[in-house]
C-alpha positions, 0 to 999 in steps of 0.5 A: 500500500502506498503512502498516498493510499494509506488512511489514518483515522483519528482515535476515540473522542469520548475517552480522550475528552474524559482523559483530558478532564473535559465535562463528561458523564452518562448518558450524554457521553461525548455530546456534553463537551459540545455545549460545555467545552467545545474548545476541548473537542477542537483541541482533541481534533487538533491533537489527532491531526498533529499525531498524523490522522488524515481523517478526523471524525465529527464529535456527533456520535452521542448526538442521538436521543439515546444519549441526550434525550428525546426533547433535547434532540428535538430542540438541539440535535441539528445545532449540536451536529452542526457544531460538531462538524464545525469544530472538526472543520476548524481544527483542519483549517487551523492545521493547514494540512490536507485532512478530511472530516468524516461525519459520524453517523452513530447507531441511532437507537443505542450502541450494541443494541440491534434489538432497539432498531426502529426503521420507522424513525430512521429519517426522523433521527438521521435528518438533523444529523445529516443536515447539521453535518453536511456543510462541514464534512467530506464523507459520511461514516456510519459507525458501530452498526450492529445490524445489516438492516440498520446500516442499509437504512442509514445509507438509504437516508443519506443525500445523493451528495457525492460524498463517500460513505464509510461503514463500520460494524460491531461484532458479538463479543462471544464466539458461539460457533466460530463464525464472526457475527454482528451483534444482530447474529448476522455473519460478518461475510454478509455484512462485508457483501453489503459494504462492498 
């Protein structure tokens, strides 16, 4: 693989904010820092860029009702997503480096919980994230997807804006039959076929 084709993603935002002493608690997780310490979010982005990341991820993973609550998401979800995108873009601009911003599209109904997925609400929850992030991101990153149906629903809900779509799945922790599986029980091979 050539250096030009090597992609180095940033590290986790939530744990790094916590390590640095930024405001952090459950259930808000890393979303709390968007409203209480946006400078800390931008500083984490800058540190990842300085460490060699050529793709950084917006701090929008916890901007969903599961973390910030239904009422706050309805009132502030799009604005928080926009701020997450803006902070990432600012860090890139300040660095002067050729770094791309990935718009984090989290599990809409909770991490590692394919049983909570509700197809009827995907558009309602995805639209504020996409609308807030779109002006600031170079690509879309559906993170920690637990099932194929959720990954497909997120992909289908994205605008036809020409931005690349990246996808990451999360796997079951226990090995029941030596076949790697998503948390939904679907084989990884099926997920890979969907992602291709």
